[in-house]
C-alpha positions as CSV (number, residue, x, y, z in Angstrom):
1,M,-2.1,103.2,34.3
2,T,0.5,105.6,35.4
3,A,1.0,106.5,39.0
4,T,2.3,109.9,39.9
5,I,4.6,110.0,42.9
6,E,5.4,113.2,44.5
7,R,9.0,113.4,45.7
8,G,10.1,115.3,48.7
9,S,13.3,117.0,49.0
10,A,16.2,114.6,48.3
11,T,18.3,116.0,51.1
12,A,17.3,117.9,54.2
13,P,18.8,121.3,54.7
14,V,22.0,121.0,56.7
15,S,22.8,123.9,58.9
16,S,26.5,124.9,59.0
17,P,28.1,124.3,62.3
18,A,28.7,127.3,64.5
19,K,32.3,128.5,64.4
20,A,34.2,127.7,67.6
21,P,35.2,130.9,69.4
22,K,38.9,131.6,69.1
23,P,40.8,131.2,72.4
24,A,41.5,134.5,74.0
25,T,45.2,135.4,73.7
26,P,46.5,135.9,77.2
27,K,47.8,139.4,77.8
28,K,51.4,139.7,78.8
29,S,51.7,141.1,82.3
30,G,54.1,143.9,82.9
31,G,53.9,145.5,79.5
32,F,57.2,146.3,77.8
33,L,59.3,146.0,81.0
34,G,57.7,142.5,81.6
35,S,59.0,141.3,78.2
36,S,62.5,139.9,77.5
37,N,63.3,142.9,75.3
38,G,62.2,145.3,78.0
39,K,64.5,143.6,80.6
40,K,67.4,143.6,78.1
41,A,66.8,147.4,77.5
42,V,66.9,148.0,81.3
43,M,70.2,146.1,81.5
44,A,71.6,148.1,78.7
45,V,70.6,151.5,80.1
46,T,71.6,150.8,83.7
47,G,74.8,149.2,82.4
48,A,75.7,152.3,80.5
49,I,75.1,154.5,83.6
50,L,77.4,152.2,85.6
51,V,80.1,152.3,83.0
52,L,80.1,156.1,82.9
53,F,80.3,156.1,86.7
54,L,83.3,153.8,86.6
55,L,85.1,156.0,84.1
56,G,84.6,159.1,86.2
57,H,85.5,157.3,89.4
58,M,88.7,155.9,87.8
59,T,89.7,159.4,86.6
60,G,89.3,160.8,90.1
61,N,91.3,158.0,91.7
62,L,94.2,158.7,89.3
63,K,94.6,162.2,90.8
64,I,96.5,160.6,93.6
65,F,99.5,160.4,91.2
66,L,99.4,164.2,90.9
67,S,99.5,164.8,94.7
68,K,97.5,164.0,97.8
69,D,96.1,167.5,97.8
70,S,94.8,167.0,94.3
71,F,93.0,163.8,95.3
72,D,91.6,165.5,98.4
73,E,90.3,168.4,96.3
74,Y,88.6,166.0,94.0
75,A,86.9,164.2,97.0
76,H,85.9,167.6,98.4
77,F,84.5,168.7,95.0
78,L,82.2,165.6,94.9
79,R,80.5,166.8,98.1
80,T,80.3,170.5,97.2
81,M,79.0,170.2,93.6
82,G,76.4,172.8,92.9
83,E,77.1,175.0,95.9
84,P,75.8,177.6,96.8
85,L,72.9,176.8,94.4
86,V,72.1,173.6,96.2
87,P,73.0,172.5,99.8
88,Y,76.2,170.6,100.6
89,R,76.3,167.0,99.2
90,T,72.9,167.3,97.4
91,L,74.2,166.4,93.9
92,L,76.4,163.6,95.3
93,T,73.4,162.1,97.1
94,L,71.4,162.3,93.9
95,V,74.2,160.5,92.0
96,E,74.3,157.8,94.7
97,V,70.5,157.3,94.5
98,V,70.7,156.9,90.7
99,L,73.6,154.5,91.0
100,F,71.8,152.4,93.7
101,A,68.7,152.3,91.6
102,S,70.8,151.3,88.5
103,V,72.4,148.4,90.4
104,V,69.1,147.1,91.7
105,L,67.4,147.3,88.3
106,H,70.4,145.8,86.6
107,M,70.4,142.8,89.0
108,W,66.6,142.5,88.7
109,A,66.7,142.4,85.0
110,A,69.6,139.9,85.0
111,I,67.9,137.5,87.5
112,S,64.5,137.8,85.6
113,L,66.1,136.9,82.3
114,A,67.9,134.0,83.8
115,R,64.8,132.6,85.4
116,R,62.8,133.1,82.2
117,A,65.5,131.2,80.2
118,S,65.5,128.4,82.7
119,K,61.7,128.0,82.5
120,A,61.7,128.1,78.8
121,R,64.3,125.2,78.8
122,P,63.2,122.9,81.7
123,V,65.2,120.0,80.3
124,K,68.9,120.4,79.8
125,Y,70.4,120.0,76.4
126,A,71.7,116.6,75.6
127,V,74.8,118.2,74.0
128,K,76.9,120.2,76.5
129,K,77.2,123.9,76.0
130,S,80.5,125.2,74.7
131,Q,83.2,125.9,77.2
132,A,83.2,129.6,76.2
133,K,79.5,129.9,77.0
134,G,79.9,128.1,80.3
135,Y,82.9,130.3,81.2
136,T,80.9,133.4,80.4
137,T,77.9,132.2,82.5
138,H,80.2,131.6,85.5
139,I,81.9,134.9,85.2
140,M,78.6,136.8,85.0
141,R,77.1,134.9,87.9
142,F,79.9,134.6,90.4
143,G,81.6,137.7,89.2
144,G,78.5,139.6,90.1
145,I,78.5,138.2,93.7
146,T,82.2,139.1,94.0
147,I,81.6,142.6,92.8
148,A,78.7,143.1,95.3
149,L,80.8,141.9,98.2
150,F,83.7,144.2,97.0
151,V,81.4,147.2,96.8
152,I,80.3,146.7,100.4
153,W,83.9,146.4,101.6
154,H,85.0,149.3,99.5
155,L,82.4,151.6,101.1
156,L,83.2,150.4,104.6
157,D,86.9,150.9,104.0
158,L,87.5,154.0,101.9
159,T,84.2,155.9,102.2
160,F,83.1,155.4,105.8
161,G,86.5,154.4,107.2
162,V,84.9,151.7,109.4
163,V,87.6,149.1,108.6
164,N,90.3,151.5,107.5
165,P,93.4,152.0,109.7
166,A,93.2,155.8,109.3
167,G,89.5,156.0,110.4
168,F,86.6,158.2,109.2
169,D,88.0,161.5,110.4
170,S,91.1,161.2,108.2
171,A,91.6,162.8,104.8
172,P,90.5,160.8,101.8
173,S,94.1,160.5,100.6
174,E,95.2,159.1,104.0
175,R,92.5,156.5,103.9
176,L,93.6,155.5,100.4
177,V,97.3,155.2,101.2
178,D,96.8,153.5,104.6
179,G,94.2,151.1,103.1
180,F,96.7,149.6,100.6
181,Q,99.8,149.3,102.8
182,P,101.9,146.2,102.3
183,G,100.8,144.9,105.7
184,R,97.2,144.8,104.3
185,W,98.2,142.7,101.2
186,W,95.0,140.7,101.5
187,V,93.0,143.8,101.0
188,T,94.9,144.6,97.8
189,L,94.6,141.0,96.6
190,F,90.8,141.1,97.1
191,Y,90.8,144.5,95.3
192,V,92.7,143.0,92.4
193,V,90.4,140.0,92.1
194,A,87.3,142.1,92.3
195,V,88.5,144.6,89.7
196,V,89.5,141.8,87.3
197,M,86.0,140.4,87.8
198,V,84.6,143.8,87.0
199,G,86.6,143.9,83.8
200,L,85.4,140.5,82.6
201,H,81.8,141.3,83.6
202,L,82.1,144.6,81.8
203,R,83.6,143.1,78.7
204,H,80.6,140.7,78.3
205,G,78.1,143.3,79.4
206,L,79.2,145.9,76.9
207,W,79.0,143.4,74.0
208,S,75.5,142.4,75.2
209,M,74.5,146.1,75.3
210,F,75.7,146.6,71.7
211,Q,73.6,143.6,70.6
212,T,70.5,144.8,72.5
213,L,70.8,148.2,70.8
214,G,71.1,146.5,67.4
215,W,74.6,147.9,66.7
216,S,76.5,144.6,66.3
217,N,75.9,144.0,62.7
218,G,78.4,142.3,60.4
219,S,80.3,145.5,59.4
220,R,80.6,146.7,63.0
221,Y,81.2,143.4,64.7
222,K,85.0,143.7,65.0
223,T,85.0,147.4,65.9
224,L,82.5,147.0,68.7
225,N,84.2,143.9,70.0
226,A,87.4,145.9,70.2
227,V,85.7,148.8,71.9
228,A,84.3,146.5,74.6
229,A,87.7,144.9,75.2
230,L,89.5,148.3,75.2
231,V,87.1,150.0,77.6
232,S,87.3,147.0,80.0
233,A,91.1,146.9,79.8
234,V,91.4,150.7,80.5
235,L,89.2,150.5,83.5
236,V,91.0,147.4,85.0
237,L,94.4,149.0,84.5
238,G,93.2,152.4,85.7
239,F,91.7,151.0,88.9
240,L,94.6,148.6,89.7
241,A,97.3,151.3,89.1
242,V,96.5,153.0,92.5
243,P,96.7,150.1,94.9
244,I,99.8,148.7,93.1
245,A,101.5,152.1,93.3
246,V,100.8,152.3,97.1
247,M,102.0,148.7,97.6
248,T,105.3,149.3,95.8
249,G,105.9,152.7,97.4
250,V,105.4,154.9,94.3
251,V,102.6,156.7,96.2
252,K,103.3,157.3,99.9
């Protein structure tokens, strides 16, 4: 006698597990300007504006070697640019606004990048950084503070005449010469230190700008490095030539 046994399904149908939803990628706040590349771009653009200003300012200062009248004419031209098309001092005010905005944005980008780098590396490296990098960091940090203090003094001294012996109502050339007299050697010393800091800051800043723009490839490395050093040296020597000439009696 044979029994027939009906089999059921050997295995029950297994439903595939539901796919876990992918975690939403957090959106970066601030867009391009909120990114590291955006902040580096801001530093590069504002740095280029400031370098152009320094070159123009240095060229104008050197007119004192031609004559006092030539320097005063240059100072007068800055205030009358665009006349009679635009009112007195309009273009100079616009230049000052652009420069002020450039300085603020430059500092904002630098501080933001420094904070971001610090957060990304909460624990210090076990191996000390090279002396060159440490030197550069100190120059850029404390040099920036020195430059900021110098700019404030420079405006109070030679622009507004508040701390200048010749006073505000004097001619620009008189404020320049009186401001760097031998009796005010400490002012000249502060000026020299600040200008050297500007040069060191500029040397590193130009090289960083070339890197940000993607120009510092292997074939251009030496050339751009030399350009950064040359521009910095020219500005330092150009700005220091005037106070040293007044101190030594070359310009009276």
